[in-house]
N, C-alpha and C positions, 0 to 999 in steps of 0.2 A: 503494499500499500505506500505512496508516495505521500507528500505533502494530500491533507484531509483537502477537496474541491470546498466545500464551504466556508473552507479557513481561509481558502486561496482566494476565496470571492470576496473577501471584506479585507482586502492586503492593503487595498487603497485607504479603509479606514483606521486601519492601524499602522500604516506610516505618517498619518493625521494626526493621531494620539500619541506616537513617538515625537515628532517636533514637534508637539506640543509641550510636552512635557520637558523638553529638550532647550526650549527658550526660558524656560519657567524654574530652573535648577534650585535646588534646598539644599540646606547640609545637616549632616548627623542626625538628631531627635528632630529638627525644626521642620517635616515635612509637612507643613500643617495644609498649603496650597495642592501639593503632591499627592497625598491622603485625598483628599476633600473631592478631588476629579476621579480618586480609583473610585473613592463611595458613591459619586455623581451614576460615572458610567455601567456600577453593578448591578446597581437598584432598573438602571435602564434595559440591563439584561434578565431582570426579573431573580435576582438571585434568594435564597429563601432567606436568610439569615446575614447582618452586618454588624461586627461586635468593633466598635473603635476603641483609640485609646488607648489601645496596647504600646508597652514599652514608649509613651507620650501619642505618637503622632502612626503607629502602626493599628493593623484591621485583620482581622480575620474575617474571610465570607465561607458560608454553607450553601454548597448544593447540592441536596438529597435527591441519590440515583430512583430505581426502580428497587421496594424491596429492600431489606435487611442484609447488613455486610459491613465492613469495616471502613475505617475510613484516611485515604491518600489524604498528607498534607503534600501542596507544592508550593512552593516559597519562591517572592521576588524580591530582591532588593528595592527601595526608592531613593535612595541620597545621591546628591553630588559630592563632586572637591571641590577644594577652596584652588582654584586653576582658571586663568583668562585665557577665552577661548581666543583663536588667532585664523579658525577654520576660513569666516567671512562665507561663511553659508547665507542664505537667507533663512533659516532656522536657526540662528545662531544662538548664543542664549543672549540673555535682553538685562542679565543681574550681570553688572562688573563682577569680576573677581570670583565668579563659582560658574561652572560647568560640568557638564555629563562626560567625562573626559574615559567612565566607565563602564559605561552601557549597559546602566543600572536604569536608563531610560528602553531600553528595549527589553531588558530582563521583565521589567513591569506591562509593559503594552504585550511580550507575548505572552503571561500570564493572563492575562487582559482578553485576549484574541482566542484563549485556552476557556473562559469562561463563559462569553458571549456562548460555544459551542456546545459548553457540557452542559449549562441552561437550555439549552434551546433542547438541545437532543434526550437528555436523563439517561443512556446509554448505560448504564453501569448501577451495577447495588450499592446499598450502605452511601456514602456519602463524600466527598470530597470538601478538605477545607485548605482555601486563598489560606497562603502568607502572606500581606503584602508589607514588609518590615523595613526599620528605617533603621540608619547610622552603621551600617558596616559599614563603610569606610575609617570610621573613627566613634567609638565608643558601646561595642560589641550590642545593637543593638538586638542581634540573633539572640543572643543569651539572655538580654534583658526578658523579653521573648518566650521562652522557656523557662526562667525566674519566674515570671508573672503566670505560669501554668498553662500554657497555651496549650500544650500535649496532651494531660489526662482533662482539662475543661471542654476539649472539643472530641477527646477519641481518639487522636491520631494515630495510626497502627504503625506507617509509615513516613517516608516524606523524601521530596527529591527535590533537585535546586538546578539549573542552566547559569552559565558564564559564558558569555562570547570571549572569543578567541581570534585574536588578529596572529597571523603567521599561518594558520593552517589555511586550507582551500576552504573558496566558501561553504557551506552544509554539510561539511562535515563534519560530525561527532566523537571526540577522544572520552577516555574513561580507562576503567579500572579500578583492581580489586583493592583495599585496604589503606592504607597512606598516597594523599596524591597532593596533599599540601600542608606547607609545615606547621610547626606552630610559632608562634613571636612572642616575645618582649622586645621589650626599649630597657636601655638603661639612660640615666642620668647621671653625671659626675660633676662635682662642684665642688673645684679646688680652691682654696680662702689663702690667699695671700697676707703680705703687708705691699700697698704703693709706694710709689715715691718719683721723686728726679729720675729719669733715664741716665743721666750724667754721675748719679750717683747710687747705682746698683746695689754697693756695701750697704746701703741704707734702708736697704726692703730687704722683703722677701718676697722672691720672683716667682709667681703663680705658673708662667707660660714654660719654663723646661721642665719643671713637675710634669704638668699637664702632656706633655711633647712623652716623654718617657714612661706617663699612662697607657696613652695611646700604643706607642711601639708596641710596651709589653702585655698590652690584650690583643694582641695581633697572635704573643706567640701560643696562648691560649689552645686555637686552631691546629699550629702548626706541633705543637709540641706535648701537650695535653690532651689527648683526641685520635681517638684510634681513626685512621683516615679512611677507612674502606666506609664509616656512616657521617651523615651527612649532618655540616654542620657553619653555618656561615655566621659572622662576627665582622659587621660594617659599623666605623665611627663616619657618622653621615654631618655632624655639625661642630664646629670649634669659634665658641665666640670668646675674646678677650680685645681689653683695650681700646683705646680711644683716640690716641695720637703717637707720634714718634718719638715723642720725651717725655712719656708718661709709660713706668712702669707701672703693669693695672694692679689693683688687688683682688681680680679673680680671673676666671677661668670655667667657662661650660662647656662641657664635654658629651653631645647626646649620640648614639646608635641604637642600631637594632640586633639581636640573635635571633637565628631560624634554625630551628631542633627538629626532629620527630619522637624522640625519646626521652620522657623524664627526669632519665639519671643524666641525660646529660644536659638538660639543661640545669639540672640540680650544679652541676660540677663547673659551669661556666658563670654560675653566678656566687659560687664557692671561692673560684680563684679569681675574680674579677675584685670582690670585695676582697683581698690579699691580694691583690698588687695595689689597688687604690690606695691600700691603708699603708703599705710597705713600704710605695713609691714616695707619699707623702710623709713618711718619716724620715726618709734616706734626706729627702730639702726640706725637713724642719718644718712644715709646715700642715696643715687641715685639710683633709679633701673629705667628701660623703659621696658616697654611688645612693644613690634609688634603682632599685630593682625593679619594674613594672613583669610581670608575668602577664600575659594579655590572651588571644586568639590560641586556644590547642589544636593542634593538626588534623586535618580533615580528613576522616579515615572513613572509608566507603565500607558498609557491609556488601563481601565476597557474594551473597547473593542475590543482591540487589542491585549489585553492579550489573553480573551478568546479566541483570534481567530489564535491567537499564538501556545495556548494551545490545538484547535483543529486541526489546521495543523501539531506539533507535531506528536497527537493519530494515522496520518494516515502515518507515521513514522516507530511508537514504538509500536502499540496500546495501552493494557492499563500501560504501562508505563510512564504515565505523571501525574506528582503530582503538582496537581495548589490549591494553597488554600493563603490564607495572609498571611504573617508574610513578616519580612525582617531584613535584614541584618547589620551590626554598618562599614561594607566594603563601599568600596566608588568607582564610577568608570564615567569618564569623558563623558562615552555615555549620561551622563545626561542634558550635554548643549543640542543633540540633539533630546533629547527626551522633552527638555523646549522647543525646535524649531517646531517639526511635532511630531504627534502621533504617538504610537507605543510602542514595548516592547522589552524587556529585559530579554530574558532565560538563563537559567545554564544548561547546557549538561553536564550528569555522566560519570565520566572516571575511575572510580573502586574507591571501600571502600578499598581496602588497599595501601598501599603507604606513600608517603612523599606529604604534602599542599606545596599549591604554594607560592611563593617567598623564599623556602627552596633548601640549596646547592644543595641537592639530586632529584629535582625533573626532572620531565620528561613527555612530552603530552603524550599520550595513542595513538598511531595511527590508533586504531582499531574505531576510535568513528571519526572520519574527516568526511567517507563517510555517517555516520548519519545528521552530522551536515550542510554536503554540501545540501542533499535532502534537510532536512530543510529549507534550504534556498531557494531551487527550487519548490517549493513545496507553499511556502509563496507566490509567485512572479504567480505562475498559476493558485492560486485559487484565488487570489487574481482583480485578470489581465487576467482573459480566455476571450480566443478569439471567436466570436459569428457567 
């Protein structure tokens, strides 16, 4: 079965939804206008229930099928990024400093397209829970929705999500069993010295050499404290210090990210980073503080559900499904939902050319929205067939 004909028939309407969302991006938990747009469309479709205000601006909508059965959860993220768009497109962001640079406008559109079809046909048993969440990029909105009890409240038994994938051919699905995306942690290092005139450094306690040594020593965690065949990334991404060429600053801020798959590796990294920061500070006779925040856990696909997802994708795109073991160092807060219920996260190629995610010239490929919507529909219909 290729793209469902009925969904293909309203692809132009889906493009309109997506481009409207693209023009009005919102950040984090503040997806007020986006959530209102989603709820308005869902009411037009005639879904049975809409539950708003979950994780501030998230919502869950229920569509009941024919007869008793389980509940499948389908998730889309709604938030944008704090990036200034440079595409120059007619539907470019109208909000300065904000844009949908990760394709969440497209994810929301795919789930809306599936909702419209499922509400029309109801060719499934049980129910489907449409999960529209805020704050995937920052804030862990998916985790907040889980903490607020959506899985038990709505009786969700399995859960699925799609993410668009620049760099893969248009319409190709990619997934696999087990870990597919990494856990993400953030570290903040505050090095505190005594500033003064740069001509008299002996009268200061310069925090810059200490910060430089900390950054250099942190790199040895990967190369010397970690088994080389396990995945680990530590990246220092920010160093802020000073205000003029003749002033020794009194503080330095160092920031970065850690990507892992094994909680034991996370523990090791935090322990070694704590030791390095304390040791380097002591060697320079100044103070330094490490704040180590654990954020999203690893995104781990259920083996059985990932196979089911791949089989379903093949119904839509034939042999354009890549099913393999393999993982990326990016992160996703859908991981919280997969910790709560079995399910699968799948990527949908949007073209081999063009900018990658989180770039100011990125734009979602509207041609793949009907593909994703059809996949969502068939997941439900295959998982919960009408007897």
